[in-house]
Every structure is written in C-alpha cells, then in structure tokens.
N, C-alpha and C positions, 0 to 999 in steps of 0.2 A: 604595613599590613599585619594585623594580628590574627592569631588563630581563634581566640575567644575574647569577646568584649562583654564584660559583666556590668549591667546597669544597676547601681545601688551599692553603696559602701557600708551597709549595715552588717550585722553579724552573719546573716544568711549569704549575702553576696560574697563576703570575705571567706567564709568557710567553703563556698563553692570554688573560689579561686585556689584555695589550698588543695581541695580534692582534685582539681584539674591537674595540678603538678604531681600529685601522687600517681595518677594514671598516665599522664603525658608529661614526663619530666622536662622535655625540651620545648614545650609549647610557649608561644608568645601570648601573654595575657595582659589585658588592661582592665582595670576597675574604674568605672566612671561614676563620680559622686558630685552632686551639685553643691554640697556644703563645704566649708573650709576645712573640715576634719571628718574622719570616719565616725560611724555609729552615733549620729547626732539626733536621731528620732526615736523609733520604738526601742532600739537597743540601748541608747543612752538614757532613756527614761524608764528603764526596766526595774522591777522590784528586786532583781538579783537572785531569785529563787531557782535552785536546781530542782526541777519537778520530777516526780516519780512516774507519772502516767496513769495514776489510779483512776482519774475521772473519765477517761476516754473509752470509746467503744472498742471492745476487744477485736483485735485484728486490724484496726485502723492505723494509718500512718502516725497519728498523734500518739496512740498507745504504744506502738512499737518503737517509734523514734525517741519518745520521751524516756522510755525504759532503757533503751540502748544508749541514748544520748547522755543520760545522767552518769553512766559509767564512762563514756568516752570523754565527757567534759571533765570529770574528775581526773582521768588519766592525763588529759592535756594539761590541766592545772598543775598536777604533780610533776610532770615532765619539765615544765617551763617556770616553775616556782611562782605561780600565781596564787595569791592567798584565797583560800576557800575553806569551807567548814561543812562537813556532812553531819549536820546537827540533828536532823530528823524533824518531823512535825507531827502535830496532833490535829485530827479532824473531829470536832466536838459536837455532840448532840446536847442541846440545852433544854429541850422540851420532850415530853413523852411521845408526841406525834413524829418526832424526828428519829426515834430509835429504829423503826422499820426502814427508813431511808438510809440510816447508817449501816444497817445489815445489808441492804442492797449494794451500797457502795463497797462494803467489805468483800462481798462476793465478786463484784466487778474487779476489784484489785487482785483477788486470787486468780480470776480468769486471765488477767494481764500478767500473771506469773510474778507477782510482787511478794516479797517477804514482809508481810504486814501483820499487825497483831491487834485484836480487839482488847480493849482494857476497860476496867471499871473506874468508879469514882476515886477509889483510894490510890490506884496507880497513876491516874491522871493528875491527882494532887501532888504526887511525888515528882512528876515531870514538870508540871506547870501549876505551882501552888495557888495562884490567884484566879484560876479559871473556874467558872461555874459550868459544870457539865454532869450529865447523867451517865454518860459513857463516851467512848472515843475510839478512834482508830489511830494507832501509832504507826507512822510511816518513817522507818529509820533511814531510808536511803535519800530522803529529801535534804537539800543543803542550801548554802548561800555562796554567792560569788559576785564580783564586780564584772559585769559583761562588757563594759567599756574597756577594761584592761584586757580581757580576753580578745576583744576585737582588735585592739591595737597590736597585740602579739600576732594575730592572724595576718594583719597587714604587713607587719615586719617580716614574717616568713615568706609572704608572697614576693616582697621586694628582694629578699635574699635569693630567691629562685630566678630573679630576672624580670619579674612582672612589674607593671607600672600601675600606680594609683593616681589618677588625675582628679584633683580636687577642684572645687569652684567651677565645675563643668556640668552644665545642664543639658540633658538630651532634649532636642527639639523635634527632630523627625528621624524616622527609620525607613530605609528603603531595602526591602528584602528581595534579593534576586535569586537566580537558580543556584549559584555557587558562592555567593558572598553577600554581606550585608554592609550597607553604607549608613553610618550614623552621623547625622548633622547635630552638632552641639554648639553651645554658646562660645566654645573655644576652638571651633574649627571642625573639620570632617575626620571621622575615624572609620577605617575599613577593617572588616574582620570576616573570617570564614563563618563564624556563628556568634549570635548575640544571646546572652542569658539574662533574662529580666528578673532581678531580685529587688525591685523598686519599692516594695513594702506599701506604704500609703498611696503610692502612685502606680502600682503594678498594673491596674486595669487600664490606665491611660497609656502606659508604655506599650502594653499589648495592642491597644487600639492604634497607636502610632505606627506599629509594625503591620497593621492591617488585619488584626484579629479582634473580632467582636465577640466577647464572651457573654454568657448568659448570667453575668453577675456584675455588681458594682461595689467598689470599696466604700463603705460607710464608716466614718470615723467616730468612735466613742471615746470620750474623755473620762479617764479615771482619776478622781481627785482624792488626795491623801492629806492626813495630818501626821505629825510626828509626836511622839511622847517627849515631854520635857526630860532633860537628862536625869533629874532626880526621881523620875517615875519609870525609868527603863527597867528597874528591877521587877516590875509587874509582868514582864514578858521574858522568858528564858530563851526561846527560839522561835518557832513558827506555829501559830495558832489559827486554825481555819474553822469556819462553821460547816455544817452539813449543807451542801448546795441545794437550792430550791430546784427540783427537776423541771419545774414549769418555766424557769427563767434562765436564759443562757449565759449567766455570769456567776462567779463563785461567791459573791457576797463579801461584805467587809471583813477583814481579817487583820492579824498582827504579824509583822515580818521583822525579825531582827536582821539588820543589814550587816554586811561584812565590816562596815566602819564602826559598828557598835550602836548606831542609831536604831530606833524602832519606828517603823512606819505603821500607820493605822489607816485602813481603807482597802480598796477604793469603792466609790460608788460607780455608776456607769451612766453617763448622760451623752446625748448627741453633741458632738463638737461642731461648731459653726464654721470650722476651718479644718482642713485635713491635718494641718500641723498646729492646731489650736490648743495650746497648753494652758491658756488663761480663759476665764469666763468671757472676757471682753474681746477675745480674738475672733475675727470675722473675715470671711472671704466670700464675696457675692457668688462667684462661680461655683465654689465648693458647696455652698448651702443650696443654691438653685438646683444643682445636680441631684442632691438628696431629696429636696422637696418636690421635685417633678418625677421622682422615681416611684413607680407603683409598688415595688417591693418594699420600700420603706414604710409606706402607709399601711400595707398589710401587716408588717411586723408591729408597727405602733398600735394598731387596733387590737392585735393579739395580746400585747403586754401593756395595755393602757394603765392598769392599776399599778403594776410594778414600776413602770416608767415614771409615773407621777411621784411615787415614793422616792425614786432615785433623785428626781429634781428637788424634792423637798429637802433631802439630805444635802444637796448641793448648796442650798441657800440658807440652811438652818444648822448651825453647829450643834444646837441642842438636840435635834433629831439624829444627827450623825453620831453624837455621843451616846444616845439611847441605843442605837444599833450596836455600838461597841460594848455597851454595858451588858448585853445579853451574854457575851463571852467573859468579860471581866467586869463585874459589878462595881469594883472600886474606882474605875475610871471616872473622872470628872471633866467638865468642859475646860476648866483651867489647866488641865494636864496636857492639853493638845495645842500644838502650834502648827500653822500652815506649812505644808511641804509641797515640793514640785509635783505637778500632775503628769500623767502619761496619756498617750493616745493609742488606742487599739485600732489597727486597720482590719476591719471585719468585712469579708466578702458576703454580700447579700444577694440572693437570687430574686428573679422577677416575681416568684410566687410568695415572697415574704419570708422564706426560710433562710436562716443563716447557713453558709457553707460550713459544715461541721468539721471537716478534715482539711489537712494541708492539701492544696490543689495545684497540680502542675499541668500545664498545657503545652503540647508539642507543636511547633511550627515547622516550616520547611527548613529554614536555617536558623531557627530560634527555639528557645525553651523559656517558658514563662511561669514563674512561681507566683501564682495569683491569689493565694490565701495562705498566709503564714503568721497568724497571731500567736499568742501564748499557747503552747510551750515551745515556740520556735527557737528561742534563745537556748534553752536546754537541749533541744533537738538539732541545733544548727549544724553540728559536725555530721550527723546522720542525714540531714536534708541535703547538705552539700554532696555527700556520697551518692545519694539517690539521683540528684540532678545529673551528675557526671556519669552514672550508670546508664542514663538514658541518651547520652550522646551517641549518635550513630557512628559506627565504624566505617569511615570513608577513606579510601586511600589518598584522596586529594585534600583531606582535611588538615592533616599535619604531615603530608607527604611521607617520606621514608622514616620520619622521626617517630611515627606512631608506635606507642608501646602499650599493649593491653595488659 
C-alpha cells in the first residue's frame, strides 16, 4: 500500500515525487511508467531551453511558474552539478510590421517582472552577428540544459528517499474509492491512498480511466527539426527566436543551441497521426480517430487553415523550411541543414476549438490530474510539482501520524 502513486515518469511526474518528499518525508511513493526508462516522450524530446515566461499571460501559471522555475531549475542544476548555461536569447523582429508586436511582447515581459531589454540593430549584431533584424528583445535569463539528465537526477533522489519507480508498467484501469485507489497495471495491481496523474500525452485517458470526463482532449502536434551541420554552427551563438504570430498558437521556427553544442532549427507544428508519433510515417488508428471525430479539432483547424497548410508545406518541403529560417539568418542554405529528431506536444484542446492556454490541474476525490502541461512545463517542472503537492488535502488518514506539513 502506497501513500501516493504517480502515473507518468516524465519530468513533471518526477518533480511531483520530489515535492511529495519535501512535504511528507516519510511517505511511500511509487512512480508508474510504461516505458523502459524515465523521460522518454515530451521530456526526452525537448529542445532543452530554460524559458523565461515572457510569452505568457500575466498572472497565469505558465508566466509565474516559468519565471520561478527558471531560477529553481538553475539552482537545482548548480546543486547537483548538471551542466547548463544561462546564455540568454534574442526575440527578433525582421519586418516593420513586427515592431509593434515586439513592443507588445516587451510590455508583457515587464508585466511578468522580467529583467529584459529592448535592443537595436547594432547591439543585436554584437550578440548574434548573422541575424537579420530591425530590433529585438534581449532575454538574459533564458538558458539551456539537458532535461533528460535533470529527470534522471529527480528519479535518483526519489529512490534515495525510499520511493519506487516501476518501469515497463502500463496503467490499464483505475478504481477510485472513498479512501483509496486501486490501479490495475500490466504488471499487477497497485493500491494507494491517492493517485496523481502526470501522464502527459495520455493524461486525458488516465483521467477518464479514473472516472473523470474533462471538457478537453489531448491533441498531439509534432514539431519537426533540422540541425545545422557542424561547420555552420558558428551562425548561431545562443538562442534566436522570431516575434510570435499572435494569431497562431505556436512560437514559429527558431534556432536553439543545445547543451551538447549542436544547433537545432525549427520546429514547425503539424498534427501527429499518433500520440507518440515522432516520424511522418507513425500512425495509430485509435489516436487519429479520436482527433478526427472531435469537433474541437475541426473548429481549431478551420480557424487556422492558412497557417496550418503552411506548416504542412514546411513539413514536406525542405526548401520552404529553409526560407522560414532565412528570415532570421539569411546565410542559411538547404545544404546546411540535416534532419534531427522530432518532438510531440501534448496540447489540450477544448470542445469549442480553443487550446487550453495554461497549465490545467483537475482535483478528484482521491486523485489529482495534471491535464495540460506542454512547454514551458520542463522549465516549470519543479514549480508544477510544488503546486500539485500544495493541493493535496490534509487528511489524518492519508499518511497517518507521519504527516508533516
């Protein structure tokens, strides 16, 4: 019998496990993960950026947790010797019509209490000599890290506290009762006082398995990348982003120096035909049918038809992908790009066609469900874990006399 069972061994599930031990040092915790290792999906296919929170609505979880999380992630990495680099990034306006949007984004950053700076062409050239830009925002607190390494350290700390991490274990059914939860898995039955759903790409299904029908569905979007050839990495010093299109809910193609020294270019954003579909050929009939029969998806698709088609063109045309990158760095050529691994974003979508814009946590009787945690969830993971644990009700029967608040 466990006090807490966490479904999902990604960075959010693991950070929640750590946060539990901070509040309840004597708790019995099990993390249930269907893959043979932790952090194999969104976390392991992450660009590795430590985000600042500049893009997000002031007062939202994303804005607050990204700002706080960038600092707590830095502190964690320093404490445990995990390689990271607070290198900063620039958000660049390449056209006259983008300058007012850049001003709006700057004001949002100030509202989010960020120490950011507007810079002109000359200073931009000093920071990123090969960038084409009329102006930019310098975001000095942005950085890079390997989130897989962070997750592995989270897992190590959980096990040091006495927690268990059960790999190759898939959740099949959840029976939530008045004072405990029974979880049927591919490796047997697990009982716990409370279950915490951090299942990422499958979070809506795990919530449904526990008897909770949410007003949203996870729709997977694949982000496809190229890498710069080693001899062309000099074109990018750190992180270079475009001014986001306020009418389209993705950030646009950008350049990311990875902690390994490689430089990623991308992503686009296209519907994945499988929730864990990292290749164009990946297909799952159930996953695709759920999307295509969901009215919310068609409402979203009709709203962004033009932008969506442009994303698909970039998916199949390296030439068009290159053109998008050339808006930021004109020197980039098709031959400079080599294919890189893709990622899949677990985006919660409402019935009305609107994307769930913020992290979303649902409270059950004996459960907590993290039902929307796309980017910047890795940056914010330590803060999300704290928030989940803050919501655990204080019950004397939960951890008996061992409860420490």
